[in-house]
N, C-alpha and C positions, 0 to 999 in steps of 0.2 A: 314535419310529420313524417316522411320518408327515412329521416335519420333517427327519429324514435323507432320505426317500426324495421328499420335494420334493411331498407331496400337500398340505401346507399351507405357504401364502403367508408369507413372510416380508419386513418392511420395505416392504411396498405401500401405498398408500390402501386402507382396509379390513381390512385382515390384522390379525388376534387376538394376531399375534406378532410381536414386533420385538427387534432388537438395537441396542443403545444404553448408550453409556460401560461396555462392557465386561460388560455383562450380559443374559440374555435377559429378553424382557419379555412378561409374560402378560396380556392386558388383560382387567380384572375388572369387573362379572363376566362380561364376554362370551364367554370362552374356556370358561366351563364351562356357560353355558347354549347354547353352538353346539354341544357336547360330548353335551351331553342331548336335543336337537332332533335331531342324528344318528343317535343309537340308539334313538329313539322313548320316550325317558325323561323328556321333558319336565313339568314341574310346577310349578307356582307357587312351592313353597320347595326343589325339587329342587336347586338351585345351591348353596342354604346349607350344604344336607347335604354336598354333592360338597367345597365349598370346605373346610369343617372336615375331612375325610378327607385332602384337600391337606395342611392344618397339619399336622395329624398325621405327615405323613410327613417333614418337617423339612426338605425341600430347599430351599428360597427363603431369601432372604436377609431377614432382619426391618430395620427402622427403628431408630434408636440409641435411640428409646422405648420400643422392643417392639412396635410395631404390624406387622402382617404384610403391609399394603400400602404403597406408596409412589404419592407423587404425582409425574408428571412432565409435562413441556409439550410440545406439538407445536408448534414454531414456524414461523411462516411469514413473507411480506416483513411485514405490518401486524399481526399480532396472536399471542397465545399462547394455546394452550388445554389446561386443564388435565384429564389422564387420571390414571385410578388403574391399576395394574398390580403383579401381582406380579413380583418380580425373581429371577431364577434363576441362579447362576454357568454359563457355560457348561459346564463338566464334566461338568452333571446329564444334560445330552441330548448334547455332542459327546465323543468320547473323544479324537478328534484335531484340534487346533485349526486344522489346515488347510481344514476343512468348515465353521467358523464366520463365517456372512456377516458382511460389512462394518457397521460401525456404521450404523445411520439417523443421517445429519445433522440432518434434522430434530426428532429429538426429545431434549430436555434437561431437565436435572435442575433449571434452572433457566428464567424466562420472558424471558429476555433477547432482546429485538427489534432485530434490526441491520438 
């Protein structure tokens, strides 16, 4: 709901949510840490509990080997930085494809620098 109401930034520097290559990407573990802090529930191991609950929902896309997190790259002019994300199909959040933000052109599944 916060994404639909635009209270969470998407595809901006520092955003915890991005759209790339046809998926919604949630920065791991920052998305859960941020949620816990906002709700006054932060603790050293609480984000692990929250991520386990998220896995049980089975909303995310797993990697071919069965891992939950995907590594993607933020690609700039001279370097690429690896980040870890949860991948979601857009339909998990957006019931109308017209509302899905455009892909972030700086996030790629390979670290190709051009």
